[in-house]
C-alpha positions, 0 to 999 in steps of 0.5 A: 589175709584180706577180710571182706570190706565192712559196709560203712557205718550209718550216720546215725551210728557215728553220731550216736557213738560220739554223743554217748562217748561225750555223755559218759565222760561228762557223767564220770567227771560229774560223779567225781566232783559232785557229792551224791548218793546211790543205792550202794554209795554213801558220799563221805564228803560234807553234806552227805545227808543232803547229797542228791541222787546221782543222775546223768547229764541228760537231766542237766540238759533237759532240766537243771541248766534252765533253772537259776535263782528264780523259779520257773513254771513247769510249762515254761521250763519245758518250753525253754528246754524244748524237751520234756523232763522227769519232774517226779524223778528230779524232785524225788532225787533232791534236785528240785521242789515243784509246788503251786505258786503260793501267790497264786489265786486259783485253788487247784492250778494245773501242774503245768503252772506249778513252780519249779525251784532248785533246791540247795543240792540242785544249786550245787549240782548246777555249779558242778555241771555248768563248766563240764561241757567246756572241760570235756570239749577241751579234753577232746581237743587235746586227745583227738587234735583241735583240727579234728574237733573243729572239722566235726563242729563245722560239719555238724553246724552245716547240717544244723543250720538247715534243720528245725531251729526249735529242736532241743539241745539234747535227745528227748526222753523216749516213751513206749516205742522209743519214737523221737518226739518233741513238745509242740510248745518250744522256744527257738534258741535265742543265742543262735546256733554258733555258740552251741556246744558239741554234744548239742550239735550231735544231739540235734543232728541225730534227733533230726535224723531219727524224726525223718527216719520214723516218718517213713518206717513203722519201728523207731530208729532206736529199736532198729539200731539196737535190736533189729540190727543184730537179729536175723533168720537164725535164732540168737540166744535171748540172753546174748542180746544185751551184749550184742546190742549194747543195751539193757535186758529191760530195753530188750524186753520192751523192744522185743514186745513191739517187734513181736506184736508187729510180726517181725520176730518169733521167740522160743526154744530152739527147734534143734533141741537146745535148752535156751530161748532163741529169738529170730526174724520172720520173713517180714522181719528180715524185709523190714531189717533190710529196709531199715538198714537202707533207710539209716544209711541214706545220709 
């Protein structure tokens, strides 16, 4: 029995699938190799009392890979990463120290001038993370075939050569509204683009796509792709949305607040008398959903 042909996935979804898969594999391998702690885990390996909190590869890309034996000011680290990082979190989780320069003469220097230094645990994490990108790329070549991975790399390079060279090698940490923004103070990648690892190529193309999408649309690409995409004029149970969208209930709550404020959704008890809370698109929301699907499919 033939089924209706499904529309092709937009470029942003394909890029996202690949980048998320690479990130999950990277994080799983790091979890195996790096002594760490979590809410319900106490690592039995040596040095457990000094094991840092487990974090994702995001914090390697936008923070730790730019640190070495020497300290950097917070401003210089952000400039090199070309993306903001979570300084309070990385200090709290045991990876960095951040404090005014002891040799400085200013009594109250701005926090952008404070020195960021990797802790001993942070240095161990750097040594663990550093070879993992190449290791995962090698796995992908064996799993999918070197020709397929090389074709993907060349396709991404062809796009990266034509977009902003100052984009970071990672997706930015998104704030309220989930709009994609990068710092104004950025250092172009000194080594050029040819040596860029696969996840950096994926992130640059996806970020450029998101920035261009958001120039013409009032809702971020993340909200459109994660929540607006799965809604329609019929009510959907709110409790089902995390499974349908693939994101957490906290993200759903934040995104739905933005869509509700824009007049794109309504939420409440089903008028048919069902006891569950439902969410559906308004007429305006349906129009914007169709527009966003068309926009995200322009590749």
